[in-house]
N, C-alpha and C positions, 0 to 999 in steps of 0.2 A: 900516474899510478892509480891502482884500484884499491879502495879501502871499504871496509864494512863498518857501519855504525851499530853498536849494540847497546841495549839497556838491560840492566840486571837490577830489578827492584829499586829503580830510581837512580842508581849509578849508571852513567853512560860512558862508553869507550869507543875510540877509533881503533880498528885492528887491521893489520895486514901482515903478510909473511914474505920473507926474502931470504936469499942465501948469504947476505952480507951482514955481519955484526959490527956496528960502529956506533958512535955517539950520535943520538938523535934528539938531544934536548931542545935544540932550536926548532926542529920539525914538530916536536910535541907541542910547543907553545903556539906554533902556527896553526896546526890542525885542530887543536883543542879550543882555539879562540871562539867565543860564542857569536861574535859578530862577523869577523873576517875569515873564519875557518869553518870546519865541519861542526865544531862545538862538542865538547866532552869533558868529563872529569879526568880522563887519562888516555894515554896512548899505549897500546900493546903491540909489540912486534915479535913474531915467531921466527926463530932461526933454527937451522939444523943442529942436532946434537949427536955425538958418536953413539950409535945404538948399542955398542958393546958395553957401555956403562949400565948398571942395573940398580934397581931400588926394589923395595918390597911393596906389593900391592895391598889391597884391603884385606885379603885372606892370609897375608904373610908369605905369599909366594914371590919369588924373584920375578921382576918385570922390567923390561928395558926402558930406558928413558926415551921418549918419542921425539922430544924437541926441547928447545930452551926458549925462554921469553925474556924480552926487555920491557920493563914497565916504567912509564914516565907519568908523573902528575901533570896537571894542566899548566903549571908554572915552569915546566921543563926539568924539574928535579927528579932524579931516578929513585924509585921506591923498592924496598926489598920484596914486598908482597902486597897483594890486594885480594881479599876474599871474593868479592863480587866479580872482580876482574878474572879471577881464576876460573869461575864458572862460565863467563862469557867466552874466555879464551878456549876452554875445552869444547864448547859447542862449535866455535869457529873452526877449530882443528878437525873435528869430526865431520862437519859439513863440507869442508874443503879436502877431505880425504888425506889429511896429514897425520892422522892417528886413528886407532880403533875407538870404539865406544868406551872402553876402559883404557885409560892412558896414565902415563906418568910424565911430568915435565919439570924442568929445572928452573928455579927462581933464585934470586940472591939469598933469600931466606932458607932455601933448601928445596927438596923434591916435593912436589904436590901430586897426589893421586886424585884422579877425577873419573867420574862415570856419567855419560850422557844417557838419560832415560827418556823413552817415549818422545823422541824428537823428530822434527821435520826440518826443512831448510829455513823456516822462519823462527824456529826456537824450540824450547822444550825444557823439561826438568833436568837439572844437572846437580850432581852431588860431588863436593870436594872434601878431601881429607886434608886439613891444614897441617902445617908444621907443629910439632909439640909445643904447647904453651909453657911459658916461663913466668911465674909470679915474681916480680922484682922487689916490690915494696908493698906493705899492707897497711901502713898507717901514715900517709902524707896528710898533714893538716893544712888547709887553706880556707880562709874566710869562715872558720868554724865548721868546715865540712871534712869528712874523712874520704880520702881518695886512695884507691889501689893503683899500683903501676904493674902492668903485665905486658909481655911480648907474645903476640899471636902471629908472628911474622913481621910485624912492625910494632913499636911501642904504643901503648894506650894507657890513659888514665881513666879510671872508672869510679863514679860516685853513685851509690844507691840512694835515690831520691824518693820523696813522698809526693812530689808533684812534677809529672813529666812535662807540663806546660811551662814550667819556669826554667829556662835554659839561658843563663847569663852569657852573652857573646863576649862581653868585655872580659869577664872572668875566664872564659875558655881561651881567649887569645893570650891572656897573661900566663895561664898554665901551659899552653902549647909552647910558648917561647921559653919559659923557665925550665921545662922538663923535656923539650924537643919531642913531644908525643902528641898523638891524637887525644881528644878529650871527649868522654862519653858520660851521659847520665842514663841510669837504668831504673825502671819502675816495675815492681812486681805486680802483675795484673792477674790475680787468681793464681793459676798454675803456670802462667806464661809470663813473658817479659815485653816491655816496650822500651825502645832504645833511641836516643838521639845522639848524633856525633858531629863534632867539629873536626874537620880533617886538615891536617897540615898538607902543604902542597896545593890544595884548593884554597885554603885559608878562609874557610867559611863552613857553615853547616851544610851537609849534604843530605839528600833524601834517604840514603842508606849507605852503610859501610860494613862490608862483610867481616873484616878482622875486628872491627869495633863491636859488632853484635857477638862475635865469638868471644871476645875479651869479656864483655858484660855478662854473657851467659856463664862463662867459666867461673868468674868471681861469684856470681849468684849461686851457682851449683856448689862451690867449695864452702860458701857461707851457709849452706843448708836451706836456701830460700826456694830452690826449685829442684825438680828431679833431673835425671840424666838424659832425658829426651823431651824436648818441649818445642813450642812455637815461639818465635820472636817477631815482633812487629816494629819495623823502623818507621821513620817519619813518612815515608811514601805510603804507608798503610798496607803494604803487601805482607804476605805470610812466608816466613822462612822457618826451616826445620833444623834445629841444632841438637847435637847429641855428643856424648863422649864414648870412646872405646878405649882399649888397652894402650893405644898409641897416642891418640890425639883427639881433636875436635872434628866432627863431621858437620857439614854445612850444605843444606840442600834448598833449592828454590828455582823458580822459573827464570829463564833468560829469553830475550827477544832480539832477533836481528831486525833492526829498524829499516835499514836500507844498505845497498851496496852501490858505490858511485865511483866515477873517475874524477880524480883531483888533478 
């Protein structure tokens, strides 16, 4: 089989497309293994979707759904959504002529709109409009800290910290198990944000998490700490651009096709 390896601001993915939709949890574990496989945080599989189904695009116009995805974490668990994965997936679809530069595709969390900007075969800037955020809880107390719980496609816990360098992995694992959510700390850096994320499915801190950055940004925005369009910096040090519109959160950044190979 032919697969492509993508990197989206520190998150990496194995991606391929097929006509068959089936359980690929075992394949995800095999391909994502760092030593015995390709190595990645997740597996993305593009499958056809009935083009008669429609969703609304960025401008509120009806737009057909171009394809459906299956997303698996590296441990083989299927996830509802992945922000960085949505941008890598959009570039892959455009580069392989599976969708136009402006596209809509179906995830378990719902329909994602995406736009590929200034791209070539090796990568480019991609904008995703995520599913509408849902704030679930606003005052979870743990170890004397206040945590918010929010769903930006998948559930996240968010804590506004005064020191981005102090991220307690034991605490993050405990919270992840207790609330079945990803765990984020966010630091207000002037007008922008710095975010670190412990991801379920990977079960460790990752260099970047799209839905985690979106969750952290949305909480900071709702708390009046930042404006509606800012830069967000994950652990990878890259720059992501997040904003809010009348429907949801927009999320833009660079993606790179690392290689394509036969497995």
